[in-house]
N, C-alpha and C positions, 0 to 999 in steps of 0.2 A: 672715345666716342666717335663714330664714323660721321662723315659729312652728311650722309643720308639721314641718320638718326637726328642730328642737330637740325637739319632742315625740317624734318617732320615735327620736332618739338616746337620750333618757331612757328610752323604752320598751325599747330594746335593752339598755341598761345594766341596767335592772331585770330584763329577761328573762335576762340572763347569769347571774343568781343561780339561776334555774331550770335553765338549760341546761348548766351546766358542772360540776355535782356528779357525782362518780362513786361507785358503790357498791364494796363490797369486791372484786367480781370484775372491776372496771374498766369495767363497762357504764355508759353514760350513765343518769342518773336521769330517763329519759324519762317516768316516771310523773308527774313534775311538769308536763310538757307536757300529759299526758292530763287533769290537773286544771284546767289554765288555762281561764279563762272570759272574760278580757278580750279584746275584739275591737278591732282598730285602726279608725280612721276610714277609710271607703272613699273612693277618689278620685272626684271629680265631673268631672274633666277628660275630654276625649274621647280623649286619648292613653293608650294602654295601656302599663303597665310590667310586663315579664315578667322575673321574677327568674331570671337565667341560672344554673342549677344551684343555686338558692337565692341567698343573699347570699354568693357565693363570694369576694368581696373581703374578707370578714370571718371566715368559718368554712370549714373543709374542705368542699368541694363535695359535693352529693348526700348530705347527712346531714339528719336532722331538726333538728339545731342550725342548719344553714344555712337551711333552709326557714322555720323559725319566726322566725329573725332577719329574713329577707326580708319576712315578713308584717308584722312589727312596724315595718318601715321603710316600709310603704305599698305593697308590690307588689300588683298586681291578680291576677297569676298566678304560680305557682311551677312551675319547669320541671324535671321529671325525665327524664333519658335512661334508656331502658329496655332491659335485656338479660335473658336467661333463665338460671335455674339448671338443674341437671341434672334436677330434678324438676318443671320447667316452671312455676316461679313467677317473675313479673317483679320485678326489683329495680332500684334506681336506681344506675347507674354510668355514667360518661362513656364507658367502653369495657368490653368483656367481658374484656379483659386487665387485671388488677387489681393488678399489682405496684407501680404508682406511687401508688395511692390507698388501699392497705391495708397491714397489716403481714404479709401472707402470706409474703413472702420470708424473714421471721425465724421462721417457724413450722416447726420440723423435722418435725412430723407430716405436713406437706403438701409436703415437699421433692420427693417423687416425682411430684407433679402438674405440675411445670414441664415445658413442652413447646413445640414450635414448630408453628404452624398457618399456613395461608394464609387471611387475612381480606381480602375484597374485593381479591383479587389480590396482596396484599402478605404477605411472610413476617413473622410476629410471634412472638416468643418470650416466654414468661412463664407466668402462671397465669390460667386462664379460668373465668368464672362457670359456664359450661355443664358444667364438670367437677366441680362442687361441688353438693351438696344445699343447700337453704336452711338446714338445721340446721348444716351445716358452715360456711357463709358467716357464720352468726350468731356464730361464735366469733372471727371476725376483727374488727379495729378499723380505723376509717377514719383517714386522715392527709392532710395538705395535699399537693396534687399539684405545686405550684410553690413550694417553700419558699424558693428563692433570690430570688423576687420578692415573696413574701408570708410573710416569716419570722414575723410576729405570729400567723398562723393556726396555726403549729405548737404553740402553747400548748394547742390543742384536740386535738392528735393523741392517739389512743387512747381518746377519750371516747365516741365514737359508733359504733354498729353500721351495717351496710349496711341501709337501709330497703327494705321491699317497696313496690310501687306502691300496694297497698291501704292501707298506713300513710300514704303521702303524701296520698292522696285523703281519708282520714279527718282528717288534720291540716288540709287545705284546707277541708273542710266545717265543721270546728269553728270556724275563724276567719273563715269567710265569704269566701274567695277562690277563684279557679279553678285548674285544673291545665292544663299545656301540655306533655304528654308527647311525647317523640321516640322513634320506633322506630329502634334502632341496628342496622345491618347486617341488615336484614330478609331479603335474599336468602341470606346466609350461614345465618341461623338457620332459614330454611325448609329449607335443604339438609341440616341435621342433625336434622330432625324436631321442632324447637322453635319453631314459628311464633309470632310475637309478637302478632299481631293478635287472635286468639281470646281469650287470657287478658286482653288489654287491654280489649276490649269487655265481657268478663264482669265485670271489676272495676267498670267504669263502670255497667253494668246493675245490679249489686248495690247501688250507691249512688244509683240513680235518675237518673243523668246519661246521657241517651240522645238528647236533642233538640238542635236548632240553638240554642235559647235557653239551654241549660245552659252553665255557665262552663267549657267545655272546648274546646281546640284540639288536634288530633292532627297532628303534623308528621313529615315524613320527607324525606331527601335523595333517596330513590328515588321512582319513579313508579308501578310496578305495584301495590305494596301500597296506595297511596292510591286508585288506581282500584278496587281490590277493596273497600276500606273504604267507598267512596262507595256501593256497592251494598248495604252491610250496616248502615250507621249514618247518622243524620241530624246527628250532631255535626259541628262545623266542622273542615275539613281544611286543612292548610297545606303547600304545596310549597316546601321549602327549596331555595335556589339558591346554589351555591358561587361563589366568586370565579373559579374556573377548573375545568377537568375536566368530568366527566359523571356522571350518576346510575349507580351500579354495576349496577343491574338492566339498564340499556340496554347497558352495556359487556359484561356476561355474555351477553346475547342477541345480540351482534354488531351492535347498532344504533349507528350512528355519530353520532347526535344528542348534543349537548353542552349544558351550561348556557348557552353563548353563544346557541344556537338557541332556548332556552326563554325568553329575555328579549326576543326580537323580538315585534312585534305578533302574528304568527301563532302563535308559541310561547305567548304569554300567552292567546290565544284558546283554545288547546288545554287549557291548565291550567284555565281557567275552567269547562271542561266537567266537571271532577271535584273541584276544590278551591275553597275560599272565600277563600283568602288566599295570598300568597307571603311567604316569609321570606328575603329576599336578603342576602348579605354587603353590608356598607356600601360595599365597593369597587365594587359594581354601581350604586351611586347616585352616589358620588364616586370615580371611578377614581384610582389612584395612578400618577403619572408615573414615568419612569425616575430622576428626581432625588429620588423619595420624596415629592414635594409632591402635594397634591390637584389634580386636573384639574377642568374645569367639570362641573357636574352633568349626568347623563344624563337621558333622558326616561322612565326606567323607572317611576318612581312615577306619573307622569301616565298613561302607557300602561296600567299595571295598573289604575288607578282607572277608566279608560274601559271596561275589560272587567269592572267590578264586583268587582275583587279588592282586598281589604284588604292593606296592606303593613306588615309588622313586620320591622324591620331588625336584623341581628345583626353583631357583639356589641360593646357599648360597655363598655370597661374603662378604669379610671382611670390605670393605670401608664403611664409614658412608653414602656415597651417595647411597648405595644399601641396607643398613640395615633398618629394621623397626625403627621408632623413639625410640621405647622402648629400643633398644639396641645400639644406637649411643652414642659415648663418646667424650669428649673434649669440647673446647670452640667453640660454634656455630658461634661466630663472627670472628674466625680465618680464614684467607684465605686458610689455609690447612685443614680446618675441613672436607670438603667433601671427601678428599682422606685419612684422618686419619682412622686407624683401630679401629673399635668399639668392642663391646662385642659379637664377632662372636661365641665364645664357648657357651655363654648363649643362643643364638638363635638356635644353633645346639641342645643343650640340650632340649629346648622347643619343637622342632620338633621331637626329639627322644621320648619324653614323649607322644606326640600325636600318636605314634605308627607307624611312617613311617619305611619302611624296608631298606631305603637307601636314600642318598642325592647326588645331583650334586653339586660339590664344586669347586670354583676357587682355593682354598687353600687346597689341599688334606691332608697336614700335620696336620692342626688344626682339620679337620674333623675326620681323623683317630685317633688322640689322644683323642679327646672328646668322640667319640663313643666307643672306646676301654676302656676308663676309666669308662664309665657308665656300660659297660658289666661286668667289674670286680666287680662292686658293687652289681650286681644282681645275 
């Protein structure tokens, strides 16, 4: 274990004293975070570590608990997925349907808000952020999304509120790190009059982050909103690329282009006209064969670099359930096998050798340690 990783671990343990206290109403004592003045050492390596939904391997995702833990572990950027409230405030949730990440299903006062909607062409039933005001969402408490894989994170269930994007930016600025927001379902939110881009840019403007040199990347799986953002901001933009399928804005418009088309040399040239980087699934760099094993590396990273695009790959997670079979460890017959931690450092090193410029990671500490160790060898 490197000294950096040990220091990060100790910082997290110390930070836990600040981050896990709850007051009489059950709200996190986030005032302690407000008072925190300790800043982590910043990375000098060229590889960027993006804390995927915060340190989501250790805390319930998209909470200030998770983001602060990620910062203490050495993340360069914290990543909030953004959705809108009924009163047009951006909040951090992986999806606008919040039954899996909050206690809303247990709140009788909101039972009548349960409904079914069509989101990006799919029927979804539950409770949706756009049906709640910010004040109403503030009464809910966050919980672990995958408790069967991360049972330890359930110790933090009920301690944190849903944060606003403004709060996430303030936290990032306090600790000297960047933000890497994703606009979730922008076509859908446009359709209901709650466009995400205007309030996103307004929050960034309010905090003085408006230029290419500022520590901000805005990401999206769709294309139209990124093209519109390019005309309205100088901050860096990232075209996310799924392992399969197509951007929903293209689907909705009847355009038959897919993510397969976007990773061709011609597709990358088109992306470079409006984006500064791509965020591909790791399967676009190392495809998975029918047997589950990794196939030879593609030319995507090289092709993107030739067109001046930075490459940030997603998502590196430590549990066997998420790792390629080549990097899983333990007894496959064990009931704990899926949630056991595999050779995530080996997977990170393989991606580094492929030439990626950064990674989205649920465990920023192991990503930081692995990439820094490699940088010292070169």
